[in-house]
C-alpha positions as CSV (number, residue, x, y, z in Angstrom):
1,M,0.0,0.0,0.0
2,V,1.4,3.4,-1.0
3,G,0.4,6.6,0.9
4,D,0.6,8.6,4.1
5,G,-2.8,10.2,4.8
6,L,-6.3,9.3,6.1
7,N,-7.1,7.5,2.8
8,A,-4.1,5.3,3.3
9,L,-4.9,4.7,7.0
10,G,-8.4,3.5,6.0
11,V,-6.9,1.0,3.6
12,V,-4.4,-0.2,6.1
13,R,-7.1,-0.8,8.7
14,S,-9.5,-2.4,6.2
15,L,-6.8,-4.9,5.2
16,G,-5.6,-5.4,8.8
17,V,-8.9,-6.2,10.3
18,A,-9.4,-8.8,7.6
19,G,-6.1,-10.5,8.7
20,I,-4.2,-9.4,5.6
21,P,-0.6,-8.4,6.2
22,V,0.2,-4.8,5.0
23,L,3.5,-3.1,4.1
24,A,2.9,0.7,3.9
25,V,5.2,2.8,1.6
26,V,5.2,6.2,3.3
27,T,7.2,9.4,3.1
28,D,6.7,10.2,6.8
29,R,7.0,7.7,9.6
30,R,4.7,9.9,11.7
31,S,1.9,9.8,9.1
32,P,-1.4,8.1,10.1
33,S,-0.8,5.0,7.9
34,A,2.7,4.6,9.2
35,L,1.6,4.6,12.9
36,S,-1.2,2.0,12.5
37,R,-0.4,-1.2,14.3
38,F,-1.8,-3.1,11.2
39,A,1.1,-2.1,9.0
40,S,4.8,-2.5,8.7
41,T,6.4,0.5,7.0
42,I,9.1,1.3,4.5
43,Q,10.1,4.9,3.8
44,S,10.4,6.3,0.3
45,P,11.6,9.8,-0.5
46,K,8.4,10.3,-2.6
47,T,5.2,8.5,-3.4
48,S,5.7,9.2,-7.1
49,G,8.4,9.3,-9.7
50,A,11.6,7.2,-10.0
51,E,12.0,7.1,-6.2
52,L,8.7,5.3,-5.8
53,I,9.4,2.8,-8.6
54,A,12.8,2.0,-7.1
55,T,11.2,1.4,-3.7
56,L,8.4,-0.9,-5.1
57,L,10.9,-2.9,-7.1
58,R,13.0,-3.4,-4.0
59,I,10.0,-4.6,-2.0
60,A,8.9,-7.0,-4.8
61,G,12.5,-8.4,-5.0
62,D,12.5,-9.2,-1.3
63,A,9.0,-10.6,-1.1
64,P,8.4,-14.4,-1.0
65,K,5.5,-14.0,-3.4
66,A,4.2,-11.3,-5.6
67,P,2.6,-8.5,-3.5
68,I,-0.6,-6.8,-4.4
69,L,-0.3,-3.1,-4.9
70,F,-2.9,-0.6,-3.6
71,L,-2.5,3.1,-4.4
72,T,-4.1,5.9,-2.4
73,E,-2.7,9.1,-3.9
74,E,-3.2,10.5,-7.4
75,A,0.5,11.4,-7.7
76,S,1.3,7.6,-7.5
77,V,-1.2,6.5,-10.2
78,R,0.4,8.0,-13.3
79,T,3.9,6.9,-12.1
80,V,2.9,3.3,-11.6
81,S,0.9,3.2,-14.8
82,E,3.9,4.4,-16.8
83,A,6.1,1.8,-15.2
84,R,3.6,-1.0,-15.3
85,D,5.7,-3.3,-17.5
86,A,8.6,-3.4,-15.1
87,L,6.3,-3.6,-12.0
88,S,3.8,-6.2,-13.3
89,A,6.5,-8.8,-13.7
90,K,7.0,-8.7,-9.9
91,M,3.7,-7.7,-8.3
92,T,0.0,-7.8,-9.0
93,I,-1.3,-4.5,-10.3
94,R,-4.9,-4.2,-11.6
95,L,-5.1,-1.2,-14.0
96,P,-7.0,-0.1,-17.1
97,S,-4.9,0.7,-20.2
98,H,-2.7,3.7,-19.8
99,A,-4.8,5.5,-22.5
100,I,-8.1,5.0,-20.6
101,L,-6.5,5.8,-17.3
102,T,-5.2,9.2,-18.5
103,D,-8.5,9.9,-20.3
104,L,-10.5,9.4,-17.1
105,M,-8.0,11.5,-15.1
106,H,-8.7,14.5,-17.5
107,K,-12.1,16.1,-17.0
108,E,-12.9,16.8,-20.7
109,Q,-11.8,13.4,-21.8
110,F,-13.9,11.8,-19.1
111,Q,-16.8,14.0,-20.3
112,M,-16.4,12.7,-23.8
113,H,-16.5,9.1,-22.6
114,A,-19.5,9.7,-20.5
115,E,-21.4,11.4,-23.3
116,Q,-20.6,8.5,-25.7
117,A,-21.8,6.0,-23.1
118,G,-25.1,8.0,-22.7
119,A,-24.4,8.6,-19.0
120,P,-26.1,11.5,-17.3
121,I,-23.5,14.3,-16.9
122,P,-23.7,18.1,-16.8
123,R,-22.6,20.0,-19.8
124,L,-19.0,21.3,-19.9
125,V,-16.7,23.7,-21.7
126,R,-12.9,23.4,-21.7
127,L,-10.8,26.5,-21.6
128,T,-7.3,26.4,-22.9
129,T,-7.1,29.7,-24.8
130,P,-8.9,33.1,-24.4
131,A,-10.9,32.2,-27.6
132,D,-12.5,29.3,-25.7
133,L,-14.3,31.8,-23.5
134,E,-16.7,32.5,-26.4
135,H,-18.1,29.0,-25.9
136,L,-19.5,29.8,-22.5
137,H,-22.9,30.7,-24.0
138,R,-23.5,27.0,-24.4
139,L,-23.8,26.6,-20.6
140,R,-26.5,27.4,-18.1
141,F,-25.2,29.3,-15.1
142,P,-24.3,28.9,-12.3
143,C,-21.4,26.7,-13.1
144,V,-18.2,25.3,-11.5
145,L,-14.8,26.3,-12.7
146,K,-12.0,23.8,-11.9
147,P,-8.7,22.5,-13.3
148,A,-9.0,19.9,-16.1
149,Y,-6.7,17.6,-14.2
150,K,-4.9,17.6,-10.8
151,D,-2.0,20.0,-10.9
152,Y,-0.1,20.8,-7.7
153,S,1.1,24.3,-8.9
154,Y,-2.6,25.1,-9.3
155,G,-3.5,23.6,-5.9
156,D,-0.8,25.6,-4.2
157,R,-2.4,28.9,-5.2
158,F,-6.1,28.5,-5.9
159,K,-9.3,26.9,-4.6
160,K,-10.1,23.3,-5.6
161,A,-13.1,24.8,-7.6
162,Y,-15.1,28.0,-7.9
163,V,-18.8,28.4,-8.2
164,V,-19.4,31.1,-10.8
165,E,-22.6,32.9,-11.6
166,S,-21.8,34.4,-15.0
167,A,-19.5,34.3,-18.0
168,S,-17.9,37.6,-16.9
169,E,-16.9,36.0,-13.6
170,V,-15.3,33.1,-15.5
171,R,-13.3,35.6,-17.6
172,Q,-12.0,37.3,-14.4
173,L,-10.9,34.0,-12.9
174,W,-9.3,32.9,-16.3
175,E,-7.2,36.0,-16.3
176,M,-5.9,35.3,-12.8
177,I,-5.4,31.5,-13.1
178,S,-4.3,30.9,-16.7
179,P,-0.7,32.2,-16.2
180,V,-0.3,29.3,-13.7
181,M,-2.6,26.7,-15.4
182,S,-4.3,27.2,-18.7
183,D,-6.3,24.0,-18.9
184,L,-9.6,24.5,-17.1
185,V,-13.1,23.4,-17.4
186,V,-16.5,25.0,-16.7
187,Q,-19.3,22.6,-15.8
188,E,-22.9,23.3,-15.1
189,W,-23.8,23.4,-11.4
190,I,-26.3,20.8,-10.1
191,D,-28.5,22.4,-7.5
192,G,-28.5,20.7,-4.1
193,E,-26.8,20.6,-0.7
194,D,-23.6,18.8,0.0
195,S,-25.6,15.9,1.4
196,E,-27.0,15.5,-2.2
197,I,-23.5,14.4,-3.3
198,F,-23.2,10.6,-3.7
199,F,-20.5,8.2,-4.7
200,C,-20.0,4.6,-5.6
201,L,-16.8,2.8,-4.7
202,Q,-16.0,-0.3,-6.9
203,Y,-13.4,-2.8,-7.7
204,V,-13.5,-4.1,-11.2
205,A,-11.6,-7.2,-12.4
206,D,-11.9,-9.8,-15.1
207,G,-14.8,-8.1,-16.8
208,K,-17.0,-7.8,-13.8
209,V,-17.6,-5.7,-10.7
210,V,-16.1,-7.6,-7.8
211,A,-17.0,-5.2,-5.0
212,S,-19.4,-2.2,-4.9
213,F,-20.5,0.3,-2.2
214,P,-22.9,3.2,-2.6
215,G,-22.4,6.2,-0.3
216,R,-23.3,9.8,0.2
217,K,-21.6,12.8,1.7
218,I,-23.0,14.6,4.7
219,R,-20.7,17.6,4.7
220,S,-17.8,18.8,2.5
221,W,-14.9,21.2,3.1
222,P,-14.9,23.8,1.8
223,P,-18.7,23.6,1.5
224,R,-20.2,23.2,-2.0
225,I,-16.9,22.5,-3.8
226,G,-14.6,20.6,-1.4
227,G,-13.7,17.1,-0.4
228,T,-15.5,14.8,2.0
229,A,-15.7,15.9,5.6
230,S,-18.2,13.2,6.7
231,C,-20.2,10.6,4.8
232,T,-22.2,7.4,5.2
233,S,-23.8,4.6,3.2
234,A,-26.6,5.2,0.6
235,W,-28.2,1.8,0.2
236,E,-31.5,3.5,-0.4
237,H,-30.1,4.6,-3.8
238,G,-27.7,1.7,-4.2
239,E,-29.4,0.1,-7.2
240,I,-29.1,3.1,-9.5
241,L,-25.7,4.3,-8.3
242,Q,-24.1,0.8,-8.6
243,A,-25.7,0.2,-12.0
244,L,-24.7,3.6,-13.5
245,T,-21.1,3.2,-12.2
246,A,-20.7,-0.4,-13.3
247,D,-22.2,0.3,-16.8
248,F,-19.8,3.2,-17.4
249,F,-16.7,1.4,-16.1
250,L,-17.4,-1.8,-18.1
251,R,-18.2,0.2,-21.2
252,V,-14.9,2.1,-21.2
253,G,-12.8,-1.0,-20.3
254,F,-11.9,0.2,-16.8
255,E,-10.3,-2.2,-14.4
256,G,-9.0,-1.9,-10.8
257,M,-9.9,0.3,-7.9
258,G,-12.2,3.2,-8.7
259,S,-15.2,5.3,-7.8
260,M,-17.7,7.7,-9.3
261,E,-19.1,10.9,-7.7
262,Y,-22.6,12.0,-8.4
263,K,-24.8,15.0,-7.6
264,R,-28.5,14.6,-7.2
265,D,-30.5,17.5,-8.6
266,V,-32.7,18.7,-5.8
267,H,-35.5,19.6,-8.2
268,S,-35.7,16.6,-10.5
269,G,-34.1,14.0,-8.2
270,R,-31.9,12.9,-11.1
271,F,-28.3,11.7,-10.5
272,Y,-25.6,13.3,-12.6
273,M,-22.0,12.0,-12.9
274,I,-19.5,14.6,-11.7
275,E,-16.1,12.9,-11.8
276,P,-14.4,9.5,-11.3
277,T,-11.5,8.5,-9.1
278,V,-9.4,5.9,-11.0
279,A,-6.7,3.4,-10.1
280,R,-6.7,4.3,-6.4
281,T,-8.8,4.3,-3.4
282,D,-11.0,7.3,-2.5
283,F,-10.3,9.6,0.4
284,Q,-13.3,8.3,2.4
285,Q,-12.7,4.6,1.4
286,E,-13.0,3.3,4.9
287,V,-16.7,4.3,5.1
288,A,-17.4,1.2,3.0
289,T,-15.6,-1.1,5.4
290,L,-17.4,0.5,8.4
291,N,-20.7,-0.3,6.6
292,G,-19.9,-3.9,5.8
293,V,-18.2,-3.8,2.4
294,N,-14.5,-4.1,2.8
295,V,-13.5,-3.2,-0.7
296,P,-9.7,-3.6,-0.3
297,A,-10.0,-7.0,1.4
298,I,-12.5,-8.2,-1.3
299,A,-10.0,-7.0,-4.0
300,Y,-7.1,-8.8,-2.2
301,R,-9.1,-12.0,-1.9
302,H,-10.1,-11.9,-5.6
303,E,-6.6,-11.4,-6.8
304,T,-5.2,-14.2,-4.6
305,G,-8.1,-16.6,-5.5
306,M,-9.4,-16.8,-1.9
307,G,-13.1,-17.2,-1.2
308,Q,-15.2,-14.2,-0.2
309,P,-16.8,-14.1,3.2
310,A,-20.5,-13.1,3.5
311,Q,-21.0,-9.3,3.8
312,L,-22.6,-8.2,7.1
313,I,-24.3,-4.8,6.5
314,P,-25.0,-3.0,9.8
315,M,-28.6,-2.4,10.6
316,V,-27.8,1.3,11.5
317,P,-25.6,3.0,8.9
318,R,-22.3,4.4,10.2
319,V,-20.8,7.8,9.5
320,W,-17.1,8.2,8.7
321,R,-15.9,11.6,9.8
322,D,-12.7,13.6,9.6
323,P,-13.1,15.5,12.9
324,V,-11.4,18.7,12.0
325,I,-12.7,19.6,8.6
326,D,-16.2,18.2,9.5
327,R,-16.3,20.7,12.4
328,W,-15.2,23.5,10.1
329,A,-17.9,22.6,7.7
330,F,-20.5,22.3,10.5
331,Q,-19.6,25.8,11.8
332,S,-19.5,27.5,8.4
333,T,-22.9,26.2,7.4
334,G,-24.6,26.4,10.8
335,G,-25.2,22.7,10.9
336,K,-27.1,22.7,7.6
337,G,-27.6,19.3,6.1
338,R,-27.0,17.3,9.3
339,P,-30.3,16.7,11.1
340,R,-31.3,13.7,9.1
341,F,-28.1,11.9,10.1
342,D,-28.1,12.7,13.8
343,S,-29.2,9.2,14.8
344,L,-26.4,7.4,13.0
345,R,-23.3,6.1,14.7
346,V,-20.3,8.3,14.0
347,V,-16.8,6.8,13.7
348,D,-13.8,9.1,13.9
349,A,-11.4,8.7,11.0
350,Y,-8.4,8.7,13.4
351,F,-9.6,7.1,16.6
352,R,-9.9,3.4,17.1
353,W,-9.5,1.6,20.5
354,Q,-7.7,-1.3,18.8
355,D,-5.4,1.1,16.8
356,P,-4.8,4.2,18.9
357,M,-1.5,5.6,17.7
358,P,-2.8,7.6,14.6
359,W,-5.2,9.4,16.9
360,L,-2.6,10.0,19.6
361,E,-0.2,11.6,17.1
362,F,-3.1,13.6,15.6
363,M,-3.9,15.0,19.1
364,R,-0.2,15.6,19.8
365,V,0.2,17.7,16.7
366,R,-3.0,19.7,17.5
367,V,-1.7,20.5,21.0
368,V,1.7,21.6,19.7
369,D,0.0,23.8,17.1
370,K,-2.2,25.4,19.7
371,V,0.7,26.0,22.1
372,R,2.7,27.6,19.2
373,A,-0.2,29.8,18.3
374,L,-0.6,31.0,21.9
375,T,3.2,31.7,22.1
376,R,3.1,33.8,19.0
377,R,0.3,35.9,20.5
């Protein structure tokens, strides 16, 4: 397993509770995944590039049998895909073709595949030159402006996305952002609260869906355009979410770990595809395990030819919550979108009685930061 953060911690714990041995490739031995009792660790200078490939080849060379690779960070995906020929001789890697992988990681190319598959998706315009701004009349505002693909130079300076009310607002943002990144997309906004954002986590192999879990966000940070702060299961909409996701992935020839995000229109009730996560686990991956569908363990068992245990879906859905950003989201929205989920059991992303070190380190860092802030004052 490659990765440092909460996503990686969720994968380590999911495999660990299933009795599957885990070696975590991390850059920081104080990171959440490195501190879990369920993982042994090996440090790599980076989780991308030549340094990662060298580390993986060394691990595979020392392993008694071919390890199964799980990726948790987008930076790792392209690196591993480009080196797949060297790696696949020594470890199990389930990936789609490099062409499909890169298409699905680019928002306009994904849009084209979704439209060709007849999938429900909001209209989109790509901006690469000032002339492309003339195409904004095709869209119904408000819209969302965001990078066409993940770019760390963009992320260092700008928001993950911007909700824009007019073409003139897009023009202003284009003038500010394009010197840093000139490959942007503008997509029609689907009206609804953050709790109307849904997702479906899947593992696809050998032409079929091996594991599938439907979920929904409760809160996002930043609100409206951010990542998951808290989420739970969405079995009440499982049939449509799983069918839409499976149909798309199988049509385009996708294989491996992936997920699809949806937004449900508050007026029509229709689900619209927003964007996929491909060849890696999702940030909130552990929510599936907490709700009875241990996707990483199911994937491991499939790849090793082991039998699959029966899934035990809890009677009361469980909420996975990042405690800090969920509190920020709660405070910024005045608790909006939460009441319907108050009766559910909440599980802290860091804290587990049987695996306390990630939470203890999380609390230590918070205390140190507060002391430093008070000292500066």
